[in-house]
C-alpha positions as a Markdown table, in Angstrom:
| # | Residue | x | y | z |
|---|---|---|---|---|
| 1 | Met | -0.1 | -0.1 | 0.1 |
| 2 | Arg | 0.8 | 3.4 | -0.5 |
| 3 | Phe | 1.8 | 6.1 | 2.2 |
| 4 | Pro | -1.2 | 6.7 | 4.7 |
| 5 | Phe | -3.1 | 9.7 | 4.4 |
| 6 | Leu | -3.3 | 11.3 | 7.8 |
| 7 | Leu | -6.4 | 12.6 | 9.5 |
| 8 | Arg | -6.2 | 14.8 | 12.1 |
| 9 | Ser | -9.2 | 17.2 | 12.1 |
| 10 | Phe | -11.9 | 16.8 | 15.3 |
| 11 | Leu | -9.3 | 14.3 | 17.0 |
| 12 | Pro | -7.8 | 14.4 | 20.3 |
| 13 | Pro | -4.4 | 15.3 | 19.9 |
| 14 | Leu | -2.9 | 12.0 | 21.2 |
| 15 | Phe | -5.1 | 10.0 | 18.3 |
| 16 | Ile | -4.3 | 9.5 | 14.6 |
| 17 | Leu | -6.7 | 8.1 | 12.2 |
| 18 | Val | -4.7 | 5.9 | 9.4 |
| 19 | Leu | -6.6 | 5.6 | 6.0 |
| 20 | Pro | -5.2 | 2.9 | 3.7 |
| 21 | Val | -4.4 | 4.3 | -0.1 |
| 22 | Trp | -4.4 | 1.2 | -2.0 |
| 23 | Ser | -1.7 | 0.0 | -4.7 |
| 24 | Ala | -1.9 | 1.2 | -8.5 |
| 25 | Val | -2.3 | -0.4 | -11.3 |
| 26 | Tyr | -0.7 | 1.5 | -14.2 |
| 27 | His | -1.3 | 0.7 | -17.9 |
| 28 | Val | 1.0 | 1.3 | -21.4 |
| 29 | Asp | -0.4 | 1.3 | -24.4 |
| 30 | Ser | 2.4 | 2.1 | -27.1 |
| 31 | Ile | -0.6 | 2.7 | -29.7 |
| 32 | Ala | -3.2 | 4.5 | -27.9 |
| 33 | Gly | -1.4 | 5.5 | -24.6 |
| 34 | Asp | -1.1 | 9.3 | -23.6 |
| 35 | Asp | 1.4 | 10.3 | -21.0 |
| 36 | Ala | -1.0 | 13.0 | -20.1 |
| 37 | Ala | -3.5 | 10.0 | -19.0 |
| 38 | Ala | -3.6 | 9.0 | -15.9 |
| 39 | Gly | -2.3 | 5.4 | -16.6 |
| 40 | Thr | -4.9 | 3.6 | -14.1 |
| 41 | Asp | -7.0 | 1.9 | -16.5 |
| 42 | Pro | -6.7 | 1.1 | -19.8 |
| 43 | Ala | -8.7 | 3.5 | -21.4 |
| 44 | Lys | -6.2 | 6.2 | -19.6 |
| 45 | Ala | -3.0 | 4.2 | -20.5 |
| 46 | Trp | 0.4 | 6.1 | -20.8 |
| 47 | Arg | 2.0 | 5.7 | -23.9 |
| 48 | Ser | 5.9 | 5.8 | -23.5 |
| 49 | Leu | 8.9 | 4.7 | -21.4 |
| 50 | Glu | 10.2 | 8.0 | -20.5 |
| 51 | Lys | 6.9 | 8.5 | -19.0 |
| 52 | Val | 7.5 | 5.1 | -16.9 |
| 53 | Asn | 10.8 | 5.7 | -16.2 |
| 54 | Ser | 9.8 | 9.2 | -14.6 |
| 55 | Thr | 7.6 | 7.3 | -12.1 |
| 56 | Gln | 8.4 | 6.3 | -8.2 |
| 57 | Leu | 6.4 | 2.8 | -8.2 |
| 58 | Gln | 5.3 | 1.9 | -4.7 |
| 59 | Pro | 5.1 | -1.3 | -2.8 |
| 60 | Gly | 2.4 | -2.9 | -4.4 |
| 61 | Asp | 2.1 | -1.0 | -7.5 |
| 62 | Lys | 1.5 | -2.7 | -11.1 |
| 63 | Leu | 3.1 | -1.5 | -14.3 |
| 64 | Leu | 1.5 | -3.4 | -17.2 |
| 65 | Phe | 2.6 | -3.1 | -21.0 |
| 66 | Lys | -0.4 | -3.9 | -23.7 |
| 67 | Ala | 0.1 | -7.2 | -25.3 |
| 68 | Gly | 1.2 | -6.9 | -28.8 |
| 69 | Gly | 2.8 | -2.9 | -28.0 |
| 70 | Arg | 6.1 | -2.5 | -28.9 |
| 71 | Trp | 8.6 | 0.4 | -27.4 |
| 72 | Ser | 12.0 | 1.7 | -28.2 |
| 73 | Gly | 14.5 | 2.6 | -25.9 |
| 74 | Gln | 15.4 | 1.2 | -21.7 |
| 75 | Leu | 12.8 | 0.2 | -19.2 |
| 76 | Lys | 14.5 | 1.3 | -16.2 |
| 77 | Pro | 11.8 | 1.5 | -13.7 |
| 78 | Lys | 12.1 | 3.2 | -10.4 |
| 79 | Gly | 11.0 | 2.1 | -6.4 |
| 80 | Ser | 11.2 | -1.0 | -4.4 |
| 81 | Gly | 8.8 | -3.3 | -3.0 |
| 82 | Asn | 9.1 | -4.5 | 0.8 |
| 83 | Glu | 8.4 | -8.2 | 2.4 |
| 84 | Lys | 4.5 | -8.0 | 1.7 |
| 85 | Glu | 3.9 | -6.3 | -1.3 |
| 86 | Leu | 6.4 | -6.7 | -4.3 |
| 87 | Ile | 6.4 | -3.9 | -7.1 |
| 88 | Ser | 5.3 | -6.1 | -10.2 |
| 89 | Ile | 6.0 | -5.5 | -14.3 |
| 90 | Gly | 4.1 | -7.2 | -16.9 |
| 91 | Lys | 1.1 | -7.5 | -19.5 |
| 92 | Tyr | -2.0 | -6.9 | -19.9 |
| 93 | Gly | -4.7 | -8.3 | -22.8 |
| 94 | Glu | -4.4 | -10.6 | -25.5 |
| 95 | Gly | -1.9 | -11.0 | -28.0 |
| 96 | Glu | 1.7 | -11.2 | -28.5 |
| 97 | Thr | 3.9 | -10.4 | -25.7 |
| 98 | Pro | 4.9 | -6.5 | -25.2 |
| 99 | Arg | 8.3 | -5.7 | -27.0 |
| 100 | Ile | 11.2 | -3.4 | -26.1 |
| 101 | Asp | 13.6 | -2.7 | -28.4 |
| 102 | Gly | 17.1 | -1.1 | -26.9 |
| 103 | Glu | 18.3 | -1.2 | -30.6 |
| 104 | Gly | 21.3 | -0.6 | -29.5 |
| 105 | Lys | 20.7 | 2.8 | -28.5 |
| 106 | Val | 21.0 | 1.7 | -24.8 |
| 107 | Leu | 23.4 | -0.6 | -22.7 |
| 108 | Asp | 20.9 | -2.4 | -21.2 |
| 109 | Thr | 17.1 | -2.5 | -22.6 |
| 110 | Val | 16.1 | -3.8 | -19.3 |
| 111 | Leu | 17.8 | -2.5 | -15.8 |
| 112 | Ile | 17.0 | -3.0 | -12.6 |
| 113 | Gln | 19.5 | -1.3 | -10.4 |
| 114 | Asn | 19.8 | -1.2 | -6.6 |
| 115 | Gln | 15.8 | -2.5 | -6.1 |
| 116 | Ser | 14.5 | -5.0 | -4.1 |
| 117 | Phe | 11.1 | -7.3 | -4.0 |
| 118 | Ile | 10.5 | -6.2 | -7.3 |
| 119 | Glu | 9.2 | -8.9 | -10.3 |
| 120 | Val | 9.2 | -8.8 | -14.1 |
| 121 | Thr | 7.7 | -10.6 | -16.3 |
| 122 | Asp | 6.1 | -11.5 | -19.8 |
| 123 | Leu | 8.1 | -9.0 | -21.7 |
| 124 | His | 10.3 | -9.6 | -25.1 |
| 125 | Val | 13.4 | -7.5 | -25.0 |
| 126 | Thr | 16.1 | -7.2 | -27.8 |
| 127 | Asn | 18.7 | -5.2 | -28.1 |
| 128 | Gln | 20.6 | -5.3 | -31.0 |
| 129 | Gly | 22.6 | -2.4 | -32.6 |
| 130 | Ala | 24.8 | -1.8 | -35.8 |
| 131 | Thr | 28.2 | -3.2 | -34.2 |
| 132 | Arg | 28.8 | -5.4 | -31.3 |
| 133 | Val | 29.3 | -3.6 | -28.1 |
| 134 | Pro | 31.1 | -4.6 | -24.8 |
| 135 | Trp | 28.6 | -5.3 | -22.0 |
| 136 | Arg | 25.5 | -4.7 | -24.0 |
| 137 | Thr | 22.7 | -6.9 | -22.3 |
| 138 | Gly | 18.9 | -7.4 | -22.5 |
| 139 | Val | 18.0 | -7.4 | -19.6 |
| 140 | Arg | 20.8 | -6.4 | -16.6 |
| 141 | Val | 19.9 | -7.0 | -12.9 |
| 142 | Phe | 22.6 | -4.7 | -10.7 |
| 143 | Ala | 23.5 | -4.2 | -7.5 |
| 144 | Asp | 26.0 | -1.2 | -7.1 |
| 145 | Gly | 27.0 | -0.5 | -3.3 |
| 146 | Ile | 23.3 | -1.5 | -2.1 |
| 147 | Gly | 24.5 | -4.1 | 0.3 |
| 148 | Lys | 21.7 | -6.8 | 0.0 |
| 149 | Met | 19.4 | -6.3 | -3.0 |
| 150 | Gln | 16.1 | -8.8 | -2.0 |
| 151 | Arg | 14.2 | -10.8 | -4.0 |
| 152 | Val | 14.0 | -9.9 | -7.6 |
| 153 | Tyr | 11.9 | -12.1 | -9.5 |
| 154 | Leu | 12.1 | -13.0 | -13.8 |
| 155 | Arg | 9.9 | -14.9 | -15.2 |
| 156 | Arg | 8.5 | -15.8 | -18.9 |
| 157 | Leu | 10.8 | -13.3 | -20.3 |
| 158 | His | 11.7 | -13.8 | -24.0 |
| 159 | Val | 15.3 | -12.6 | -24.4 |
| 160 | Ser | 16.4 | -12.7 | -28.0 |
| 161 | Asp | 18.9 | -10.8 | -30.6 |
| 162 | Val | 21.8 | -9.0 | -28.4 |
| 163 | Asn | 24.4 | -8.9 | -30.0 |
| 164 | Gly | 27.1 | -7.9 | -27.1 |
| 165 | Asp | 31.0 | -8.2 | -27.1 |
| 166 | Leu | 32.2 | -11.8 | -27.7 |
| 167 | Arg | 35.1 | -11.3 | -25.4 |
| 168 | Lys | 34.7 | -12.8 | -22.1 |
| 169 | Ser | 36.5 | -9.6 | -20.2 |
| 170 | His | 33.8 | -7.6 | -22.3 |
| 171 | Glu | 31.0 | -10.0 | -22.5 |
| 172 | Gly | 27.4 | -9.0 | -23.4 |
| 173 | Cys | 24.4 | -11.5 | -22.0 |
| 174 | Gly | 21.3 | -12.1 | -22.8 |
| 175 | Ile | 20.3 | -11.9 | -19.0 |
| 176 | Phe | 23.2 | -10.7 | -16.6 |
| 177 | Phe | 23.3 | -10.0 | -13.2 |
| 178 | Glu | 26.0 | -8.6 | -11.5 |
| 179 | Ala | 27.0 | -7.4 | -7.6 |
| 180 | Thr | 30.0 | -4.8 | -7.3 |
| 181 | Arg | 32.5 | -4.6 | -4.4 |
| 182 | Arg | 31.1 | -1.8 | -3.2 |
| 183 | Asn | 29.3 | -1.7 | 0.1 |
| 184 | Asp | 29.9 | -5.8 | -0.1 |
| 185 | Ser | 26.9 | -5.9 | -2.5 |
| 186 | His | 25.2 | -9.2 | -3.1 |
| 187 | Phe | 21.5 | -10.7 | -4.1 |
| 188 | Asp | 19.7 | -12.7 | -1.5 |
| 189 | Gly | 16.8 | -14.3 | -3.4 |
| 190 | Leu | 17.1 | -14.1 | -7.3 |
| 191 | Leu | 14.8 | -15.9 | -9.6 |
| 192 | Ile | 15.2 | -16.6 | -13.4 |
| 193 | Glu | 12.6 | -18.7 | -14.2 |
| 194 | Asn | 10.6 | -20.4 | -17.4 |
| 195 | Cys | 12.5 | -17.9 | -19.7 |
| 196 | His | 13.6 | -18.4 | -23.3 |
| 197 | Val | 17.3 | -17.0 | -24.7 |
| 198 | Val | 17.8 | -16.9 | -27.9 |
| 199 | Arg | 20.7 | -15.6 | -30.0 |
| 200 | Thr | 22.5 | -13.7 | -27.4 |
| 201 | Asp | 26.3 | -13.0 | -27.2 |
| 202 | Arg | 28.4 | -13.3 | -25.5 |
| 203 | Asn | 26.2 | -15.3 | -22.9 |
| 204 | Gly | 22.9 | -16.4 | -22.4 |
| 205 | Ile | 22.3 | -16.3 | -18.4 |
| 206 | Cys | 25.2 | -15.3 | -16.2 |
| 207 | Gln | 26.5 | -13.6 | -13.4 |
| 208 | Arg | 29.6 | -11.4 | -13.0 |
| 209 | Gly | 30.3 | -11.0 | -8.6 |
| 210 | Thr | 34.1 | -10.0 | -7.4 |
| 211 | Gly | 33.0 | -8.4 | -3.9 |
| 212 | Arg | 33.8 | -10.7 | -0.8 |
| 213 | Val | 30.4 | -11.3 | 0.0 |
| 214 | Arg | 28.6 | -14.0 | -2.1 |
| 215 | Ser | 24.9 | -13.9 | -3.0 |
| 216 | Arg | 22.5 | -16.3 | -1.8 |
| 217 | Asn | 19.2 | -18.1 | -2.6 |
| 218 | Val | 20.1 | -17.5 | -6.7 |
| 219 | Ile | 17.8 | -20.1 | -9.0 |
| 220 | Ile | 17.8 | -20.1 | -13.0 |
| 221 | Arg | 15.1 | -22.7 | -13.4 |
| 222 | Gly | 13.0 | -24.0 | -16.3 |
| 223 | Asn | 14.6 | -21.7 | -18.5 |
| 224 | Leu | 15.5 | -22.4 | -22.5 |
| 225 | Leu | 18.7 | -20.8 | -24.5 |
| 226 | Glu | 19.3 | -21.4 | -27.9 |
| 227 | Asp | 22.0 | -20.1 | -30.1 |
| 228 | Ile | 24.1 | -18.7 | -27.4 |
| 229 | Gly | 27.4 | -17.0 | -29.0 |
| 230 | Gly | 29.4 | -18.4 | -25.6 |
| 231 | Asp | 28.4 | -19.8 | -22.3 |
| 232 | Gly | 24.8 | -20.7 | -21.6 |
| 233 | Ile | 24.3 | -20.1 | -18.0 |
| 234 | Lys | 27.2 | -19.2 | -15.5 |
| 235 | Leu | 27.2 | -18.5 | -11.7 |
| 236 | Trp | 29.8 | -16.4 | -10.3 |
| 237 | Gly | 30.1 | -15.6 | -7.0 |
| 238 | Thr | 27.1 | -17.3 | -5.9 |
| 239 | Asp | 26.9 | -19.9 | -2.4 |
| 240 | Gly | 24.0 | -22.5 | -2.3 |
| 241 | Gly | 23.1 | -21.7 | -6.2 |
| 242 | Leu | 20.9 | -24.1 | -8.0 |
| 243 | Ile | 20.5 | -24.7 | -11.5 |
| 244 | Glu | 17.6 | -26.9 | -12.7 |
| 245 | Lys | 15.5 | -27.8 | -15.5 |
| 246 | Asn | 17.3 | -26.1 | -17.9 |
| 247 | Val | 17.4 | -26.6 | -21.5 |
| 248 | Val | 20.8 | -25.2 | -23.3 |
| 249 | Arg | 21.0 | -25.7 | -26.9 |
| 250 | Lys | 24.0 | -24.8 | -29.2 |
| 251 | Ala | 26.5 | -22.8 | -27.0 |
| 252 | Arg | 29.5 | -21.3 | -27.9 |
| 253 | Ala | 28.0 | -20.5 | -31.3 |
| 254 | Arg | 30.4 | -17.6 | -32.1 |
| 255 | Cys | 33.2 | -17.6 | -29.7 |
| 256 | Asn | 36.4 | -17.6 | -32.0 |
| 257 | Glu | 39.4 | -20.2 | -31.3 |
| 258 | Lys | 41.2 | -18.2 | -28.3 |
| 259 | Glu | 37.2 | -17.6 | -26.5 |
| 260 | Ala | 36.2 | -20.7 | -23.9 |
| 261 | Ala | 33.0 | -21.0 | -23.0 |
| 262 | Ala | 30.6 | -24.1 | -22.0 |
| 263 | Gly | 27.1 | -24.7 | -21.4 |
| 264 | Ile | 26.6 | -24.7 | -17.4 |
| 265 | Trp | 28.9 | -24.1 | -15.2 |
| 266 | Pro | 29.7 | -22.5 | -11.6 |
| 267 | Phe | 32.7 | -19.9 | -11.2 |
| 268 | Ala | 34.0 | -18.8 | -7.5 |
| 269 | Cys | 31.1 | -20.4 | -6.0 |
| 270 | Asp | 30.3 | -23.0 | -3.1 |
| 271 | Asp | 27.6 | -25.4 | -2.8 |
| 272 | Thr | 26.1 | -25.2 | -6.3 |
| 273 | Leu | 23.5 | -27.7 | -7.1 |
| 274 | Ile | 23.1 | -28.1 | -10.8 |
| 275 | Gln | 20.5 | -31.0 | -11.9 |
| 276 | Phe | 17.7 | -31.8 | -14.3 |
| 277 | Asn | 19.4 | -30.0 | -16.8 |
| 278 | Glu | 20.0 | -30.6 | -20.8 |
| 279 | Val | 22.8 | -29.1 | -22.8 |
| 280 | Ser | 23.3 | -30.3 | -26.5 |
| 281 | Gly | 24.8 | -29.1 | -29.4 |
| 282 | Thr | 28.1 | -26.9 | -27.5 |
| 283 | Ile | 30.1 | -26.0 | -30.6 |
| 284 | Gly | 34.3 | -26.1 | -30.6 |
| 285 | Thr | 36.8 | -27.8 | -28.1 |
| 286 | Leu | 37.8 | -24.7 | -25.8 |
| 287 | Asp | 36.3 | -25.9 | -23.7 |
| 288 | Gly | 32.7 | -26.9 | -25.4 |
| 289 | Gln | 31.9 | -29.2 | -23.2 |
| 290 | Gly | 28.2 | -29.5 | -21.9 |
| 291 | Phe | 29.0 | -28.9 | -18.2 |
| 292 | Asp | 31.8 | -27.7 | -16.5 |
| 293 | Ser | 33.1 | -27.5 | -12.4 |
| 294 | Asp | 35.4 | -24.6 | -12.3 |
| 295 | Tyr | 37.6 | -23.2 | -10.1 |
| 296 | Trp | 37.3 | -21.3 | -6.8 |
| 297 | Cys | 34.4 | -23.4 | -6.2 |
| 298 | Arg | 33.9 | -26.4 | -3.4 |
| 299 | Arg | 31.5 | -29.3 | -3.2 |
| 300 | Ser | 29.7 | -28.6 | -6.8 |
| 301 | Val | 27.2 | -31.3 | -7.5 |
| 302 | Phe | 26.1 | -32.1 | -10.9 |
| 303 | Gln | 23.5 | -34.6 | -10.6 |
| 304 | Tyr | 20.6 | -36.0 | -13.5 |
| 305 | Asn | 21.7 | -34.1 | -15.9 |
| 306 | Tyr | 21.3 | -35.2 | -19.9 |
| 307 | Ser | 24.4 | -34.5 | -22.2 |
| 308 | Phe | 24.5 | -35.1 | -25.8 |
| 309 | Gln | 26.8 | -34.0 | -28.9 |
| 310 | Asn | 28.6 | -31.4 | -27.4 |
| 311 | Glu | 31.7 | -30.9 | -29.3 |
| 312 | Gly | 34.0 | -30.3 | -26.7 |
| 313 | Gly | 32.9 | -33.5 | -24.3 |
| 314 | Phe | 30.5 | -34.0 | -21.4 |
| 315 | Met | 32.3 | -32.6 | -18.1 |
| 316 | Leu | 35.4 | -30.4 | -17.6 |
| 317 | Ile | 37.0 | -30.0 | -14.1 |
| 318 | Cys | 39.3 | -27.5 | -13.6 |
| 319 | Ser | 41.7 | -25.4 | -11.5 |
| 320 | Pro | 44.6 | -23.5 | -12.1 |
| 321 | Gly | 47.7 | -24.4 | -9.4 |
| 322 | Asp | 47.2 | -21.3 | -7.5 |
| 323 | Gly | 43.0 | -22.1 | -7.2 |
| 324 | Val | 40.6 | -24.5 | -5.8 |
| 325 | Asn | 37.9 | -27.0 | -7.0 |
| 326 | Asp | 37.8 | -29.7 | -3.9 |
| 327 | Asp | 34.8 | -32.2 | -3.5 |
| 328 | Thr | 33.2 | -32.2 | -7.2 |
| 329 | Ile | 30.2 | -34.3 | -7.0 |
| 330 | Ile | 29.2 | -35.6 | -10.5 |
| 331 | Arg | 26.9 | -38.6 | -10.5 |
| 332 | Tyr | 23.4 | -40.0 | -12.1 |
| 333 | Asn | 23.9 | -38.2 | -15.5 |
| 334 | Ile | 23.8 | -39.4 | -19.0 |
| 335 | Ser | 26.2 | -38.5 | -21.8 |
| 336 | Val | 25.4 | -39.4 | -25.2 |
| 337 | His | 28.1 | -39.0 | -28.4 |
| 338 | Asp | 29.9 | -36.0 | -26.5 |
| 339 | Gly | 33.5 | -34.9 | -27.8 |
| 340 | Ile | 34.9 | -34.8 | -31.5 |
| 341 | Asn | 37.8 | -36.5 | -32.2 |
| 342 | Ser | 40.2 | -33.8 | -31.0 |
| 343 | Ala | 38.3 | -33.5 | -27.6 |
| 344 | Arg | 37.5 | -35.6 | -24.7 |
| 345 | Val | 34.3 | -37.1 | -22.8 |
| 346 | Phe | 35.9 | -35.8 | -19.1 |
| 347 | His | 38.8 | -33.1 | -18.7 |
| 348 | Phe | 40.6 | -33.1 | -16.0 |
| 349 | Gly | 42.4 | -30.0 | -16.6 |
| 350 | Gly | 44.6 | -28.8 | -13.4 |
| 351 | Gly | 44.7 | -29.4 | -9.7 |
| 352 | Ala | 41.0 | -31.0 | -8.6 |
| 353 | Lys | 40.9 | -32.8 | -5.9 |
| 354 | Arg | 39.1 | -35.4 | -4.5 |
| 355 | Thr | 36.3 | -35.1 | -7.4 |
| 356 | His | 33.8 | -38.5 | -7.3 |
| 357 | Val | 32.4 | -39.6 | -10.3 |
| 358 | Tyr | 29.3 | -42.2 | -9.8 |
| 359 | Asn | 26.6 | -44.0 | -11.8 |
| 360 | Asn | 26.9 | -42.1 | -14.7 |
| 361 | Thr | 26.1 | -43.7 | -18.0 |
| 362 | Ile | 28.3 | -42.5 | -20.6 |
| 363 | Val | 27.7 | -43.5 | -24.8 |
| 364 | Val | 30.6 | -43.4 | -26.9 |
| 365 | Gly | 29.6 | -43.3 | -30.2 |
| 366 | Ala | 30.5 | -45.9 | -33.7 |
| 367 | His | 31.9 | -42.5 | -35.1 |
| 368 | Gln | 34.3 | -41.5 | -32.4 |
| 369 | Asp | 37.9 | -41.9 | -31.5 |
| 370 | Leu | 38.6 | -40.1 | -28.4 |
| 371 | Pro | 39.7 | -40.0 | -24.9 |
| 372 | Met | 37.4 | -41.0 | -22.3 |
| 373 | Met | 39.2 | -39.4 | -20.0 |
| 374 | Leu | 41.8 | -36.6 | -20.7 |
| 375 | Phe | 44.0 | -35.3 | -17.2 |
| 376 | Thr | 46.4 | -32.0 | -17.7 |
| 377 | Glu | 48.3 | -30.0 | -15.7 |
| 378 | Trp | 47.5 | -26.2 | -15.6 |
| 379 | Asn | 49.9 | -23.9 | -14.0 |
| 380 | Gly | 51.3 | -26.7 | -12.1 |
| 381 | Gly | 47.9 | -27.9 | -10.9 |
| 382 | Lys | 47.4 | -31.9 | -11.2 |
| 383 | Ala | 44.6 | -33.9 | -10.4 |
| 384 | Lys | 44.7 | -35.8 | -7.2 |
| 385 | Asp | 42.4 | -38.1 | -5.9 |
| 386 | Ser | 39.9 | -38.6 | -8.4 |
| 387 | Arg | 37.4 | -41.5 | -7.7 |
| 388 | Phe | 35.3 | -42.9 | -10.4 |
| 389 | Thr | 32.5 | -46.0 | -9.1 |
| 390 | Asn | 29.5 | -47.8 | -10.8 |
| 391 | Asn | 30.1 | -45.9 | -13.8 |
| 392 | Leu | 28.9 | -47.5 | -16.9 |
| 393 | Phe | 31.2 | -46.8 | -19.9 |
| 394 | Ile | 29.6 | -48.0 | -23.6 |
| 395 | Val | 31.7 | -48.0 | -26.6 |
| 396 | Glu | 29.9 | -48.5 | -29.8 |
| 397 | Glu | 31.4 | -51.0 | -32.4 |
| 398 | Gly | 33.6 | -48.9 | -34.5 |
| 399 | Gly | 34.3 | -46.4 | -31.9 |
| 400 | Arg | 37.4 | -46.2 | -29.3 |
| 401 | Ala | 38.2 | -44.4 | -26.0 |
| 402 | Thr | 41.2 | -44.0 | -24.6 |
| 403 | Tyr | 42.6 | -43.2 | -21.0 |
| 404 | Lys | 45.5 | -40.4 | -20.6 |
| 405 | Phe | 46.1 | -39.8 | -17.1 |
| 406 | Gly | 48.9 | -37.3 | -17.2 |
| 407 | Pro | 50.4 | -35.9 | -14.3 |
| 408 | Ser | 47.3 | -37.2 | -12.2 |
| 409 | Ser | 47.7 | -39.3 | -8.7 |
| 410 | Gly | 45.4 | -41.3 | -6.5 |
| 411 | Asn | 43.1 | -42.3 | -9.2 |
| 412 | Val | 40.4 | -44.6 | -7.9 |
| 413 | Phe | 38.2 | -47.2 | -10.3 |
| 414 | Glu | 35.6 | -49.3 | -8.6 |
| 415 | Asn | 32.8 | -51.6 | -9.8 |
| 416 | Asn | 33.0 | -49.8 | -12.9 |
| 417 | Leu | 31.3 | -51.7 | -16.3 |
| 418 | Phe | 33.5 | -50.9 | -19.4 |
| 419 | Val | 32.0 | -52.0 | -22.7 |
| 420 | Gly | 33.4 | -52.0 | -26.1 |
| 421 | Lys | 36.7 | -50.8 | -27.1 |
| 422 | His | 39.1 | -48.9 | -24.3 |
| 423 | Glu | 42.6 | -48.5 | -24.3 |
| 424 | Gly | 44.5 | -47.3 | -21.3 |
| 425 | Leu | 42.7 | -48.5 | -18.6 |
| 426 | Pro | 44.3 | -48.9 | -15.4 |
| 427 | Ala | 45.6 | -52.4 | -14.6 |
| 428 | Gly | 43.2 | -54.7 | -13.4 |
| 429 | Val | 40.3 | -52.9 | -14.8 |
| 430 | Glu | 38.2 | -55.5 | -17.1 |
| 431 | Ile | 36.2 | -54.7 | -20.6 |
| 432 | Ser | 32.7 | -56.8 | -20.0 |
| 433 | Ala | 29.9 | -57.9 | -22.5 |
| 434 | Ala | 27.3 | -55.1 | -23.4 |
| 435 | Pro | 24.4 | -55.8 | -21.1 |
| 436 | Lys | 20.5 | -55.1 | -22.7 |
| 437 | Phe | 18.7 | -52.1 | -22.3 |
| 438 | Ala | 14.8 | -51.0 | -23.0 |
| 439 | Gly | 16.0 | -49.8 | -26.4 |
| 440 | Pro | 18.7 | -48.5 | -28.5 |
| 441 | Leu | 21.0 | -45.8 | -26.6 |
| 442 | Lys | 21.2 | -42.8 | -29.2 |
| 443 | Pro | 21.3 | -39.0 | -28.9 |
| 444 | Ala | 17.8 | -37.5 | -29.0 |
| 445 | Pro | 16.3 | -34.3 | -27.3 |
| 446 | Gly | 13.9 | -34.6 | -24.1 |
| 447 | Phe | 14.5 | -37.0 | -20.8 |
| 448 | Asp | 11.6 | -39.4 | -22.3 |
| 449 | Ser | 14.6 | -40.6 | -24.8 |
| 450 | Leu | 16.2 | -41.6 | -22.1 |
| 451 | Lys | 14.0 | -44.6 | -20.9 |
| 452 | Ala | 16.1 | -47.1 | -23.4 |
| 453 | Phe | 19.1 | -46.6 | -21.2 |
| 454 | Arg | 16.8 | -48.4 | -18.2 |
| 455 | Pro | 19.1 | -51.9 | -18.3 |
| 456 | Leu | 17.2 | -54.8 | -18.2 |
| 457 | Lys | 18.5 | -56.4 | -15.3 |
| 458 | Pro | 20.5 | -55.4 | -12.7 |
| 459 | Leu | 24.1 | -54.4 | -12.8 |
| 460 | Pro | 25.6 | -55.2 | -9.0 |
| 461 | Gly | 27.6 | -52.1 | -8.3 |
| 462 | Lys | 28.7 | -50.7 | -5.1 |
| 463 | Val | 27.0 | -48.7 | -1.7 |
| 464 | Ile | 27.8 | -44.9 | -1.8 |
| 465 | Glu | 26.4 | -43.3 | 1.4 |
| 466 | Ser | 24.8 | -40.1 | 0.8 |
| 467 | Asn | 24.5 | -40.8 | -2.7 |
| 468 | Gly | 20.9 | -38.6 | -3.6 |
| 469 | Gly | 18.5 | -41.4 | -2.7 |
| 470 | Arg | 17.3 | -41.5 | -6.2 |
| 471 | Asp | 18.2 | -42.6 | -9.8 |
| 472 | Leu | 18.2 | -40.0 | -12.8 |
| 473 | Phe | 14.2 | -41.5 | -13.2 |
| 474 | Gly | 13.6 | -40.8 | -9.2 |
| 475 | Lys | 13.5 | -44.7 | -8.4 |
| 476 | Pro | 14.5 | -44.6 | -4.7 |
| 477 | Leu | 17.8 | -46.5 | -4.3 |
| 478 | Pro | 18.6 | -49.5 | -1.5 |
| 479 | Lys | 20.3 | -48.1 | 1.5 |
| 480 | Tyr | 21.9 | -51.3 | 2.7 |
| 481 | Gln | 22.5 | -53.0 | -0.7 |
| 482 | Ala | 24.1 | -52.3 | -4.0 |
| 483 | Pro | 22.6 | -49.8 | -6.6 |
| 484 | Thr | 23.0 | -51.1 | -10.2 |
| 485 | Ile | 25.9 | -49.8 | -12.1 |
| 486 | Gly | 25.0 | -46.2 | -14.2 |
| 487 | Ala | 22.4 | -43.9 | -13.7 |
| 488 | Ile | 19.3 | -45.7 | -14.1 |
| 489 | Glu | 17.8 | -48.8 | -12.1 |
| 490 | Pro | 16.3 | -51.7 | -13.8 |
């Protein structure tokens, strides 16, 4: 509600009567609107972004753009909500999603800066300029000197055609959220959900946070990202982040041979959970993986994900010698035909420690000849104590998987099943006959296609404590007896 109106007449001096003033609903119509109108009903709608940006919104206010409308310029609303009443920005009426085009004339088409308790939904946002510009974005959420910026929700946004800079040092983005060092700025409660991000450069959904205080309660869920110039989804500076149920198709689509990018990954984050995501078609081998457990991270968990036909491979686990990547868990994922011949399926680049890879199903195709595991040094960093348990490694007839352990140490293989042509395995590891499955093990979009990967008979593995409690499709895992090898229980 708005600031209360105080009525003092005819009351004793010790009493004040507080009358509520209800929150406002403002309407914006790009065709029939009039900035001189009240804006408070569709017949009296405003017209321009300038009018919107000059209005101080109050807790509980709604700002609604008419369906089918189109605006050029920047949406930069004013005001914050509160714990009980958010400020809501969205649409009204039937028809196409209202569209705001930055046209490259503004750095950010939608800018939410130092505002808390605000939600933005159901807008189409673009920012296509004549040339690429550093840091150009479609939507930017910016915490700059505010300390804690709370509860910002982005839902059902369509962000497309943002031609930002492709260099990581100047990266543009579809949806970008950043917290600066000033006053320990950070996010507490940021949700990006059910958005469609397509043809954005450099990245799709990306965080940058270099301050001392890391963000909390950041969730990136249910988004579809297609044709992304560089990284698909990246967290940088969030602890306890959740990335789930997203689909990333064709990341790293426009980076040159010197610019590394991957599908989904955290950097400088602890306790990140990455689950139920599907990543495919990532281009190139620097890095080019579907997933990446990057450095300055501890206890990252990658579980129940589906990765296929990413040119750089399935998984990168990396840290330079002066960095940290400790205790990554990679479990109950399926990788199909990841990696072209100049790449790898798993790449341990540098000094990751105590990585545990278990109960994954990995399929190398008949057309592939590449390392299943590649261990390399990075600025003195050498992987230590990696453990591989209950994994199902299948190489189709005609394909080949090699193992290059390089300078790593302490690698342990236990209860894995290797099928097909594998070369360079540690001594004592056997290659077995192929088990039977519910269907052909082929790459195809959608988790439903993975029902074919269910083994028809148990493939006994080894009991692992704190294993997540379920397989890829939600079947409970036995507590006191061995689960089957691979990502799916029979």
